[in-house]
C-alpha positions as CSV (number, residue, x, y, z in Angstrom):
1,M,-33.7,-5.5,2.7
2,S,-31.0,-8.1,2.3
3,E,-30.9,-11.8,3.7
4,T,-27.7,-12.8,5.9
5,G,-27.5,-16.4,7.1
6,G,-31.6,-16.8,6.6
7,H,-31.9,-13.5,8.6
8,F,-33.1,-10.2,7.3
9,L,-31.0,-7.4,8.4
10,N,-30.8,-3.7,8.1
11,A,-27.8,-1.6,8.9
12,Y,-28.8,2.2,9.7
13,L,-26.1,4.6,9.3
14,I,-26.8,7.4,11.8
15,E,-26.1,10.7,9.7
16,S,-24.2,13.8,11.9
17,Q,-22.7,17.0,10.5
18,R,-19.2,15.9,12.4
19,R,-15.9,17.6,11.0
20,I,-12.5,16.2,11.3
21,S,-9.8,19.3,12.1
22,P,-7.8,20.5,10.5
23,F,-9.5,19.5,6.8
24,G,-13.1,20.6,7.7
25,D,-13.8,17.0,6.2
26,H,-17.0,14.9,7.4
27,P,-15.7,11.7,8.5
28,R,-17.4,9.7,5.4
29,D,-15.7,11.9,2.9
30,C,-11.8,11.2,4.7
31,L,-9.4,9.1,2.8
32,I,-8.5,5.2,4.1
33,V,-5.8,3.9,1.9
34,N,-6.7,6.0,-0.9
35,R,-10.8,5.6,-0.8
36,R,-13.2,7.6,0.9
37,L,-14.5,5.9,4.7
38,G,-18.4,6.1,3.0
39,E,-17.5,3.5,0.6
40,L,-15.5,1.5,2.8
41,Q,-18.6,1.3,4.9
42,K,-21.0,0.5,1.9
43,E,-18.6,-1.8,0.8
44,A,-17.9,-4.1,4.1
45,I,-22.2,-3.6,4.8
46,Q,-23.1,-5.0,1.5
47,S,-20.4,-8.1,1.5
48,L,-22.1,-9.5,3.9
49,G,-25.7,-9.0,2.5
50,L,-26.6,-6.6,4.9
51,T,-28.8,-3.4,3.6
52,L,-27.4,0.1,4.0
53,I,-29.7,2.9,5.2
54,A,-28.6,6.2,5.8
55,T,-31.0,8.0,9.0
56,P,-30.8,11.5,9.9
57,K,-29.3,12.2,13.8
58,G,-32.5,12.0,16.0
59,A,-34.8,10.5,13.8
60,P,-36.0,7.1,15.5
61,V,-35.3,4.1,14.1
62,Q,-38.0,1.7,13.7
63,D,-37.5,-1.8,12.6
64,A,-39.3,-4.6,14.0
65,G,-36.6,-6.6,12.6
66,E,-33.3,-7.6,13.2
67,H,-30.7,-4.9,12.7
68,L,-27.4,-2.8,13.1
69,I,-27.2,1.0,14.4
70,F,-23.8,2.3,13.8
71,A,-22.4,6.0,13.7
72,D,-21.4,7.5,10.1
73,N,-17.6,8.3,11.3
74,L,-17.2,4.6,12.2
75,Y,-14.1,2.5,10.2
76,F,-14.8,-1.2,10.5
77,T,-13.7,-4.2,8.5
78,K,-16.0,-6.9,6.8
79,E,-14.2,-9.4,9.1
80,L,-14.9,-7.4,12.7
81,L,-18.5,-6.6,11.3
82,E,-19.2,-10.4,11.0
83,E,-17.6,-11.9,14.1
84,F,-20.1,-9.2,15.9
85,I,-22.8,-10.4,13.9
86,T,-22.1,-13.7,14.8
87,R,-21.5,-13.6,18.5
88,S,-24.4,-11.1,19.0
89,R,-27.2,-13.7,17.3
90,E,-26.0,-16.2,19.6
91,L,-27.0,-14.3,22.6
92,K,-30.0,-13.2,21.4
93,R,-30.9,-9.8,22.4
94,G,-29.5,-6.4,22.1
95,T,-25.7,-5.7,22.0
96,V,-23.1,-3.0,21.9
97,C,-20.0,-3.7,19.9
98,A,-16.6,-3.1,22.1
99,L,-12.6,-3.9,21.5
100,K,-10.8,-5.5,24.4
101,P,-8.1,-2.8,25.4
102,G,-4.3,-3.2,23.8
103,V,-2.1,-2.6,21.3
104,T,-5.0,-2.1,18.7
105,T,-7.3,0.3,21.0
106,L,-3.8,2.2,22.1
107,R,-2.3,2.8,18.6
108,S,-5.8,3.8,17.3
109,V,-5.4,7.0,19.6
110,V,-8.8,5.9,21.2
111,A,-8.7,8.9,24.1
112,T,-9.3,11.1,20.9
113,Q,-12.5,9.1,20.2
114,E,-15.6,9.8,21.4
115,V,-16.5,6.1,23.0
116,K,-17.1,4.3,26.3
117,I,-13.9,3.6,27.4
118,H,-13.8,0.5,30.4
119,P,-11.2,-1.1,32.4
120,D,-12.1,-4.4,30.4
121,R,-13.3,-2.7,27.3
122,V,-13.9,0.2,24.7
123,E,-17.7,0.4,23.6
124,Y,-17.7,1.9,20.0
125,N,-21.2,3.4,18.4
126,L,-22.3,-0.1,16.8
127,R,-25.2,-1.6,18.2
128,Y,-27.1,-5.1,16.9
129,L,-30.8,-5.5,18.0
130,P,-32.7,-8.7,17.1
131,A,-35.9,-9.1,15.7
132,R,-37.7,-8.9,19.4
133,E,-35.8,-6.7,21.7
134,A,-34.9,-7.5,24.9
135,A,-35.4,-5.4,27.8
136,G,-32.4,-3.8,29.4
137,E,-29.2,-2.5,28.5
138,P,-27.1,-3.7,25.8
139,V,-24.8,-6.6,26.5
140,P,-21.5,-5.4,25.2
141,V,-19.7,-8.2,22.7
142,V,-16.1,-7.6,23.6
143,I,-13.7,-8.5,20.7
144,D,-10.0,-9.2,21.0
145,P,-8.7,-8.0,17.7
146,D,-4.7,-8.3,19.0
147,R,-4.3,-11.6,17.4
148,F,-0.7,-10.9,16.2
149,S,1.6,-7.9,16.1
150,E,4.7,-6.8,14.6
151,A,7.5,-5.6,16.8
152,I,9.6,-2.5,15.5
153,P,13.4,-3.0,17.3
154,M,13.8,0.4,19.4
155,P,16.7,1.6,22.0
156,E,15.5,1.3,25.3
157,H,17.1,4.3,26.7
158,M,14.4,6.2,24.3
159,F,11.4,4.2,25.0
160,G,12.5,2.2,27.9
161,A,11.7,-1.3,26.1
162,S,13.7,-3.1,23.1
163,H,10.6,-3.3,21.4
164,Y,7.9,-0.9,19.9
165,R,4.6,-3.0,18.9
166,V,2.3,-2.2,16.4
167,P,-1.0,-4.1,15.5
168,M,-1.5,-6.7,12.9
169,T,-5.2,-7.3,12.6
170,D,-8.3,-7.6,9.9
171,L,-10.6,-6.9,13.2
172,L,-10.7,-3.3,13.0
173,L,-13.1,-1.0,14.6
174,V,-11.8,3.0,14.7
175,Q,-14.0,6.0,15.4
176,I,-12.8,9.1,13.2
177,D,-12.9,11.7,15.8
178,H,-9.5,13.4,15.1
179,W,-6.9,13.3,12.4
180,A,-4.6,10.9,14.7
181,N,-7.9,8.3,14.4
182,L,-7.6,8.8,10.6
183,W,-3.8,8.6,10.4
184,A,-4.1,5.3,12.8
185,S,-6.6,3.7,10.6
186,N,-4.5,4.1,7.9
187,I,-1.6,2.4,9.1
188,A,-3.7,-0.5,10.5
189,T,-5.5,-1.0,7.5
190,L,-1.8,-1.7,5.6
191,L,-0.6,-3.8,7.9
192,A,-4.0,-5.9,8.3
193,G,-2.6,-7.7,5.1
194,G,0.1,-9.0,7.1
195,A,-3.1,-10.5,9.4
196,K,-5.1,-12.1,6.9
197,L,-1.4,-13.9,5.7
198,K,-1.1,-15.1,8.9
199,K,-4.4,-16.6,8.9
200,A,-4.1,-17.8,5.3
201,P,-4.6,-21.6,4.5
202,K,-1.6,-23.7,4.3
203,I,-2.5,-24.6,0.6
204,R,-2.3,-20.9,-0.3
205,L,1.2,-19.9,1.6
206,L,2.4,-23.1,-0.3
207,A,1.5,-21.7,-3.7
208,L,2.8,-18.3,-2.8
209,A,6.0,-20.3,-1.7
210,L,6.3,-21.7,-5.0
211,K,5.3,-18.7,-7.6
212,A,8.3,-17.1,-5.4
213,R,10.2,-20.5,-5.7
214,S,11.5,-19.8,-2.4
215,L,10.5,-20.4,1.2
216,N,12.1,-16.7,1.8
217,Q,9.5,-14.7,3.6
218,W,10.6,-11.5,1.7
219,K,11.0,-13.2,-2.0
220,V,7.3,-14.3,-0.9
221,L,6.0,-11.2,0.0
222,S,7.8,-9.7,-3.4
223,K,5.3,-11.7,-5.4
224,L,2.2,-10.5,-3.9
225,N,2.8,-6.9,-5.4
226,V,-0.3,-5.8,-7.7
227,I,0.9,-3.5,-10.3
228,G,-1.4,-1.1,-12.2
229,R,-1.0,-0.4,-16.1
230,N,1.5,1.9,-17.8
231,C,3.9,2.1,-15.0
232,D,7.5,2.6,-15.3
233,I,9.6,0.7,-12.4
234,H,13.3,1.2,-12.9
235,P,14.8,-2.4,-13.0
236,T,17.0,-1.7,-9.4
237,A,14.2,-0.2,-7.8
238,Y,12.4,-3.2,-4.9
239,I,8.9,-3.9,-4.4
240,E,7.3,-5.7,-2.0
241,G,3.7,-6.1,-0.7
242,S,2.9,-3.3,-2.2
243,V,-0.3,-1.8,-4.3
244,L,0.7,0.5,-7.1
245,G,-2.1,2.1,-8.9
246,D,-1.7,3.3,-13.2
247,N,0.5,5.4,-14.5
248,V,3.1,5.4,-11.1
249,Q,6.7,6.4,-12.0
250,V,9.7,5.0,-9.7
251,G,13.1,5.6,-10.0
252,A,16.3,4.2,-9.4
253,G,17.3,2.4,-6.4
254,S,13.9,3.3,-4.4
255,V,12.1,0.6,-2.3
256,I,8.5,0.3,-1.7
257,R,7.3,-1.9,1.4
258,E,3.8,-2.6,3.0
259,S,2.5,0.5,0.9
260,T,0.0,2.1,-1.4
261,V,1.0,4.3,-4.3
262,G,-1.8,6.0,-5.9
263,E,-2.1,6.8,-9.6
264,G,0.2,8.8,-11.5
265,T,2.3,9.4,-8.4
266,F,6.1,10.1,-9.0
267,I,8.6,8.6,-6.7
268,G,12.3,9.6,-7.4
269,N,15.5,8.0,-7.0
270,N,16.6,6.2,-4.0
271,V,13.1,7.0,-1.9
272,T,12.6,4.6,0.8
273,M,8.4,3.9,1.5
274,E,7.5,1.9,4.1
275,V,3.8,0.7,5.6
276,S,2.8,4.5,3.8
277,V,0.2,5.5,1.7
278,A,0.9,7.9,-1.5
279,G,-2.5,9.7,-3.0
280,E,-3.0,10.0,-6.2
281,K,-0.4,12.2,-8.3
282,C,1.9,12.9,-5.2
283,N,5.3,13.8,-5.7
284,I,8.7,12.3,-3.6
285,R,11.5,13.3,-4.7
286,N,15.0,12.2,-4.7
287,G,16.2,10.6,-1.4
288,A,13.0,10.8,0.6
289,V,12.1,8.3,3.6
290,V,8.4,7.9,4.0
291,Q,7.4,5.7,7.0
292,F,4.4,5.0,8.2
293,A,3.1,8.1,6.9
294,V,0.1,9.1,4.8
295,L,0.4,11.6,1.5
296,Y,-2.9,12.4,0.7
297,P,-3.7,13.5,-3.2
298,G,-0.9,15.6,-4.5
299,T,1.5,16.2,-2.1
300,L,5.1,17.1,-2.8
301,T,7.5,16.7,-0.7
302,M,11.5,17.8,-0.7
303,A,12.0,16.8,3.0
304,R,14.4,13.7,3.8
305,L,12.0,12.1,6.2
306,I,8.3,12.0,6.8
307,S,7.4,9.6,9.8
308,I,4.3,9.0,11.7
309,S,2.4,11.9,10.1
310,L,-0.5,12.9,7.8
311,C,-0.5,15.3,4.7
312,G,-3.7,16.9,3.6
313,R,-4.3,17.5,-0.5
314,N,-1.9,19.5,-2.5
315,T,0.6,20.1,0.1
316,F,4.3,20.9,-0.1
317,L,7.3,20.0,2.5
318,G,10.5,21.6,1.3
319,D,14.0,20.5,1.8
320,G,15.0,20.6,5.7
321,V,11.2,20.4,6.6
322,T,10.9,18.3,10.0
323,L,8.0,16.9,11.2
324,S,9.1,15.5,14.9
325,D,7.4,12.7,16.3
326,F,8.7,12.1,19.6
327,R,9.3,13.8,22.7
328,L,13.0,14.1,24.1
329,D,11.7,13.4,27.7
330,R,10.1,10.4,26.4
331,K,6.6,11.4,27.8
332,P,3.6,10.4,25.8
333,I,2.4,12.6,22.9
334,T,-0.3,15.4,23.4
335,V,-2.7,16.5,20.4
336,M,-5.3,19.5,20.4
337,K,-9.2,18.7,20.2
338,E,-11.2,21.0,20.4
339,N,-8.5,23.5,22.1
340,A,-7.6,21.2,24.6
341,P,-4.9,19.0,25.2
342,V,-5.4,15.1,25.0
343,D,-2.5,12.7,26.0
344,T,-2.6,10.1,23.4
345,G,-0.8,7.6,25.7
346,N,1.5,7.0,22.6
347,T,5.5,8.2,22.8
348,F,5.2,8.6,18.8
349,I,2.9,10.6,16.7
350,G,3.8,12.9,14.3
351,C,2.1,16.1,12.8
352,C,-1.0,16.7,10.0
353,L,-0.9,19.3,7.4
354,G,-4.3,20.5,6.5
355,H,-5.2,20.7,3.0
356,G,-3.1,23.3,0.8
357,A,-0.4,23.8,3.6
358,Y,2.9,24.5,2.5
359,L,5.8,24.4,4.8
360,G,9.2,26.3,3.4
361,A,12.6,25.2,4.1
362,G,13.8,24.4,7.2
363,C,10.6,24.4,8.9
364,V,10.3,22.3,12.3
365,V,6.6,21.2,13.7
366,A,6.3,19.8,17.2
367,P,5.0,16.1,17.5
368,G,1.6,15.8,17.4
369,R,0.6,19.3,16.2
370,A,-1.9,20.2,13.3
371,I,-1.3,22.8,10.3
372,P,-4.4,24.7,9.3
373,N,-5.6,24.3,5.6
374,G,-4.1,27.1,3.6
375,A,-1.4,27.7,5.8
376,R,2.1,28.8,4.2
377,I,4.6,29.3,6.6
378,S,8.5,29.6,6.2
379,P,11.2,29.8,9.4
380,D,11.4,33.2,11.4
381,E,13.1,36.4,9.5
382,Q,16.2,36.1,11.1
383,R,16.7,32.9,9.8
384,I,17.0,33.6,6.6
385,I,20.0,35.4,4.7
386,R,18.4,37.8,2.5
387,K,21.1,40.7,2.4
388,C,24.7,40.2,2.3
389,P,26.0,43.2,4.1
390,P,30.1,44.2,3.3
391,Q,30.6,43.7,7.3
392,G,29.1,40.2,7.2
393,D,26.6,40.5,9.8
394,F,24.1,38.2,9.2
395,P,21.2,38.1,11.6
396,G,20.5,34.5,13.2
397,H,23.7,33.1,11.9
398,R,27.5,33.9,12.5
399,Q,30.3,34.2,10.4
400,I,33.3,31.8,10.8
């Protein structure tokens, strides 16, 4: 066992056979900023000096000492776990971790998570038990994660407000029950860096300003980059607040902001990548815009825009592919879970491509939809010119 703050504390991970559609992957094998959820759980647990113990579902946890119990599909940060343990110890009784409803819970698509939703809190599958457990139901420890947020300008006639708010917090807690939760966990993790910077001591901010030789926030952010070995970056490319793995190529005029790029990825000329993740050996061709999106390893895209979407391993998006992320009637987007529609409560959500899915040129996917693994999809036959008859009759088209 491990010792934390003078106490012995084990953390029991309850194993399950869950699978995330359309990938068919266990949640612990899903990638969050290019790392498996299982690795992130272990890292957060061990960073606090706890001992991680895997326990089969249904098996009793017999531990007379102080301990944690959590579901194997739960994503949490070290900061969240530390605050939960500290506040639980103050109560000296069994507790359950909960978040105050707000921007963070909304954007993580809490409606698709198998959690307990109350008017004043959302309870997750994370419990604390003291050395001598008190009788009765666990007491909720409600954490407010909405310390900071980022406002994205938005036309009122489309969204009903002048700004769309996204969370900036390092107090992250998401149950990965759906691809939308996986997408949200990736984006929230990228934005958590901004929250940590806002909370940083003034002496660190001063050191960054001195390094940048400027008080301009953008120049300061450009000094926070982490660039791997053997990268080939064109001198006209601009990189800000981002992490690039080894052997990454970045073409002329490309902009990469608050993003993570995996090893061996190729980014062409005039590409814009903002608050997004690209896995290993992705290929993002000239002129593409990738924003608030997650590309698993091996993704090749010729599409002009990938927005608020998640692409699985070895996917292909042809030129002219549109992954829609907004309903024209301004209603919240629905997603499918276990063959039933679920209202996400969010106005902007894109699409999900399963592993090995290919979308041919001109495909349009409705917002919130998921393409199965291995699907090969092209537009309807009538929209493709295959023959050019002398009389000029082109099905699906008109000649002028």
